Structure formats: C-alpha cells, structure tokens
C-alpha positions as CSV (number, residue, x, y, z in Angstrom):
1,M,-7.3,34.8,17.4
2,N,-10.1,37.0,16.3
3,K,-9.2,40.4,14.8
4,I,-10.7,43.5,16.3
5,D,-12.8,45.5,13.9
6,P,-12.0,49.2,14.5
7,E,-15.3,50.3,13.0
8,K,-17.2,48.0,15.4
9,V,-15.2,49.2,18.4
10,L,-15.9,52.8,17.5
11,E,-19.6,52.0,17.0
12,V,-19.7,50.4,20.5
13,F,-17.8,53.3,22.0
14,H,-20.3,55.8,20.6
15,R,-23.2,53.7,21.8
16,R,-21.9,53.5,25.3
17,Y,-21.0,57.2,25.2
18,R,-24.6,58.1,24.4
19,I,-25.9,55.8,27.1
20,K,-23.5,57.2,29.7
21,K,-24.6,60.8,28.9
22,Q,-28.3,59.8,28.8
23,V,-28.0,58.2,32.2
24,N,-26.4,61.3,33.6
25,I,-29.1,63.5,32.1
26,A,-31.8,61.2,33.7
27,I,-30.1,61.3,37.1
28,S,-29.6,65.1,36.9
29,C,-33.3,65.5,36.0
30,L,-34.2,63.4,39.0
31,I,-32.0,65.6,41.2
32,V,-33.6,68.7,39.9
33,L,-37.1,67.3,40.6
34,L,-36.2,66.1,44.1
35,G,-34.3,69.3,44.9
36,V,-37.0,71.7,43.8
37,S,-39.8,69.7,45.4
38,S,-38.0,69.2,48.7
39,F,-37.1,72.9,48.9
40,I,-40.7,73.9,48.2
41,Y,-41.9,71.4,50.9
42,G,-39.4,72.8,53.4
43,L,-40.3,76.4,52.5
44,H,-43.9,75.6,53.2
45,I,-43.0,74.5,56.7
46,E,-40.5,77.2,57.3
47,P,-41.3,80.2,55.1
48,G,-38.9,83.1,54.8
49,V,-35.1,83.5,54.4
50,T,-34.3,81.6,57.6
51,I,-34.6,78.3,55.7
52,F,-31.3,79.2,54.0
53,R,-29.4,78.9,57.3
54,F,-29.1,75.2,56.9
55,M,-26.1,73.8,55.0
56,T,-28.3,70.9,53.8
57,V,-30.8,73.3,52.1
58,D,-28.1,75.4,50.5
59,G,-26.2,72.3,49.4
60,T,-29.3,70.8,47.8
61,L,-29.9,74.0,45.8
62,F,-26.2,74.1,44.8
63,M,-26.4,70.5,43.6
64,T,-29.6,71.2,41.8
65,F,-28.0,74.1,40.0
66,G,-25.1,71.9,39.0
67,A,-27.5,69.2,37.7
68,I,-29.2,71.8,35.5
69,V,-25.8,72.9,34.1
70,F,-25.0,69.2,33.3
71,I,-28.3,68.5,31.7
72,A,-27.5,71.3,29.2
73,V,-23.9,70.2,28.8
74,N,-24.7,66.5,28.3
75,T,-27.4,67.3,25.8
76,V,-25.0,69.3,23.7
77,E,-22.4,66.5,24.0
78,I,-24.9,63.9,22.7
79,L,-25.9,66.1,19.8
80,R,-22.4,67.0,18.8
81,R,-20.9,63.6,19.8
82,T,-18.0,65.3,21.4
83,E,-16.8,66.0,24.9
84,L,-17.0,69.6,26.2
85,T,-14.1,69.7,28.6
86,S,-14.6,72.6,30.9
87,E,-12.9,73.2,34.3
88,L,-15.7,75.5,35.3
89,V,-18.4,72.9,34.7
90,Y,-16.3,70.2,36.3
91,F,-15.6,72.1,39.5
92,I,-19.3,73.1,39.8
93,R,-20.1,69.4,39.8
94,L,-17.2,68.5,42.0
95,S,-18.0,71.1,44.6
96,G,-21.6,70.0,44.6
97,A,-20.5,66.4,45.2
98,V,-18.2,67.6,48.0
99,A,-21.1,69.4,49.7
100,E,-23.3,66.4,49.5
101,A,-20.5,64.1,50.8
102,I,-20.0,66.3,53.8
103,I,-23.8,66.4,54.4
104,F,-24.0,62.6,54.1
105,I,-21.1,62.0,56.4
106,V,-22.7,64.2,59.1
107,V,-26.0,62.4,58.6
108,V,-24.5,59.0,58.9
109,T,-22.5,59.8,62.1
110,S,-25.4,61.7,63.7
111,H,-27.6,58.6,63.2
112,L,-25.4,56.2,65.1
113,P,-27.1,54.5,68.0
114,F,-25.9,57.0,70.6
115,F,-27.5,59.9,68.7
116,S,-31.0,58.5,68.9
117,E,-32.6,62.0,69.2
118,H,-31.8,62.6,65.5
119,L,-33.6,59.5,64.2
120,T,-36.8,61.4,63.4
121,M,-35.0,63.1,60.5
122,F,-36.4,60.5,58.1
123,D,-40.0,61.4,59.1
124,R,-40.1,64.3,56.7
125,Y,-40.0,64.2,52.9
126,D,-37.6,67.1,52.5
127,S,-35.2,65.7,55.2
128,F,-35.0,62.3,53.6
129,V,-34.5,63.7,50.1
130,M,-31.9,66.3,51.1
131,H,-30.0,64.1,53.6
132,V,-30.0,60.8,51.8
133,L,-31.4,60.6,48.2
134,I,-29.7,63.6,46.6
135,P,-26.3,62.9,48.3
136,I,-26.3,59.3,47.0
137,L,-27.5,60.4,43.5
138,G,-25.2,63.4,43.3
139,I,-22.0,61.6,44.4
140,S,-22.5,58.4,42.4
141,S,-23.4,60.4,39.3
142,F,-20.3,62.6,39.5
143,V,-17.9,59.7,40.2
144,L,-19.3,57.4,37.5
145,N,-20.6,59.7,34.8
146,D,-18.7,63.0,34.8
147,S,-15.6,63.2,32.5
148,P,-12.3,63.8,34.3
149,I,-10.1,66.8,33.5
150,G,-6.8,65.1,33.9
151,R,-5.0,65.2,37.2
152,P,-5.6,68.7,38.7
153,G,-3.0,69.7,41.3
154,A,-3.7,70.2,45.0
155,L,-4.1,73.9,44.8
156,K,-6.5,73.6,41.8
157,L,-8.6,71.1,43.8
158,L,-9.4,73.9,46.3
159,N,-12.0,74.8,43.6
160,G,-13.9,71.8,45.0
161,T,-14.6,73.9,48.1
162,W,-16.7,76.5,46.3
163,F,-19.8,75.5,48.1
164,I,-18.3,76.1,51.5
165,T,-17.5,79.7,50.4
166,V,-21.1,80.1,49.1
167,Y,-22.6,78.8,52.3
168,A,-20.3,81.1,54.4
169,V,-21.4,84.1,52.4
170,I,-25.1,83.2,52.9
171,I,-25.0,82.4,56.6
172,F,-22.9,85.4,57.5
173,S,-25.1,87.7,55.5
174,L,-28.2,86.3,57.3
175,I,-26.4,86.8,60.7
176,A,-25.1,90.3,59.9
177,S,-28.5,91.5,58.6
178,R,-30.0,90.1,61.8
179,A,-32.4,88.0,59.8
180,L,-31.4,85.2,62.1
181,A,-31.8,85.4,65.9
182,S,-28.9,83.9,67.9
183,E,-30.9,80.8,68.7
184,Q,-31.6,80.2,65.0
185,I,-27.9,80.0,64.1
186,P,-27.4,76.3,63.2
187,Y,-23.8,75.9,64.4
188,F,-22.6,77.7,67.5
189,F,-19.2,78.7,66.1
190,L,-20.9,80.7,63.4
191,D,-22.3,83.2,65.9
192,Y,-19.3,85.4,65.4
193,R,-20.5,88.1,67.8
194,N,-20.2,85.6,70.7
195,T,-17.5,83.3,69.4
196,P,-13.8,83.8,70.0
197,P,-12.1,84.7,66.7
198,S,-9.6,81.8,67.3
199,L,-12.4,79.3,67.4
200,L,-14.1,80.7,64.3
201,V,-10.8,80.6,62.4
202,T,-10.1,77.0,63.6
203,A,-13.5,75.8,62.6
204,F,-13.3,77.2,59.1
205,V,-9.7,75.9,58.6
206,F,-11.0,72.5,59.7
207,I,-14.1,72.7,57.4
208,Y,-12.1,73.9,54.4
209,G,-9.5,71.3,55.0
210,A,-12.1,68.5,55.2
211,A,-13.7,69.8,52.0
212,W,-10.3,69.9,50.2
213,L,-9.5,66.4,51.2
214,M,-12.9,65.3,50.0
215,S,-12.4,67.1,46.8
216,M,-9.1,65.2,46.2
217,Y,-10.7,61.9,47.0
218,L,-13.8,62.4,44.8
219,A,-11.7,63.6,41.9
220,Q,-9.5,60.5,42.2
221,L,-12.5,58.2,42.3
222,N,-13.9,60.0,39.3
223,R,-10.6,59.4,37.3
224,R,-10.7,55.7,38.2
225,L,-14.4,54.9,37.9
226,S,-15.6,57.1,35.1
227,W,-14.0,54.8,32.5
228,T,-16.0,51.8,33.8
229,W,-18.4,52.4,30.9
230,F,-15.7,51.7,28.3
231,R,-13.8,48.7,29.8
232,D,-13.6,45.6,27.7
233,I,-15.1,47.6,24.8
234,A,-13.4,45.4,22.2
235,R,-15.3,42.3,23.4
236,D,-18.7,43.7,22.5
C-alpha cells in the first residue's frame, strides 16, 4: 500500500485551489462583460429609467455587481493563498444566484409549447443573455466555485432574498414617482393603486417564500458540490 505524501497532497490542494479561483474569476469576468453589454444593448432600445421595471434587467445588474465583488475577493484569495470567509460576500452571491434561478424558472415555464407567443424572446441579444446565459453561468459558478459558510439557519437564509427587496424598492419607486404608466407596470399585482392590498400581500409572501426556498436549496447544493474540486485529492 502506497504511503500518502502530505507535502504532495498539500501541493495538489493548492494547485486545485488556485485553478478553482481562477475559473471563478474567468466566469465572473464573462458575467460582467455579458451583463454590461446586454444592459447597454437594452438601454439603446428602451432608453430611460423605465428599463429598470423589469426584474430580468435588475437581476442581471445585481448579478453583475456580485461578479465584480467576487473578482476582487478571489484575486485577494489567490494572492494570499487563504480563504476570505465573509457572510456579506456569500449572501450577495447567493441572492444573485436566487434571482437568476427565479428568472430562469420563469423563462423555462413560459417557453413551454402552450406559451408560443413568448418564443421570440431569443431573437434579441439582451434577452438571450439575461434570460439564459447569465442565469446558467451565475448559478453554476455559485454552486461549484463559491466557498460555503457552514450550515446557515433558516432565518439567516432569508438573506438570500436580498434581491427581491432591492427589486421591490426599485419598482415601487418608479410607480410612486409616476415614471411608469399603468400599462408599463410589468406585473399586474404591482399596480398597488388598483390592486387589492390582500392580493399584493399574498403575491409578495409567495415571492419571498419561493426565493427563501430557492436560497435554502442553492446553499445546500453549494455545500455538497463546491468540494468537487478536492475529491480524491490524495490520488493525484
């Protein structure tokens, strides 16, 4: 039976650690490039603040912000060869992944055969990037590359719903300032002037509940899959 050389194991660990962080930086850079370019493309088609009424647009910008944060964090981690465990950074990325997961689920369900009127979504660069590419990149990068922070409790995982709060602030600010006409409000229940309070509350409880469940699921996947990089490390 071959003895395991601790120094060799440590060397392999550090090599894989650097590769993992470099892959995350590369994906994050791609997300930033796609996010900024798709937003500029969309802004050219729909100039003005009304573009921010869409959850997809705001989710893309939120995910882009998270990617910028992680480029900086991963760069420091590579240089220092140490993990920067931060709940703030973790929940920024988790809430971005939750936002993209919700967007992707809506896209998948809306493109089922009986929703044929939505199939033109892929005809535009910004729509394809925001609805497909960034969600796939963002979710997979978080699940496989981000470092877990242990087993956060159910209440703490409410931090994974940060984006929903950000979007609520944005959309209600646009509606309250009358920057959006009633027909421009993307989801009927957000028109609080013409929506029964009970429906508005029910909608947000459902949305926050769905985001919270997605937060729990993605955090669990992250704990299970992020160590894939280091499995069977002694065999290398």
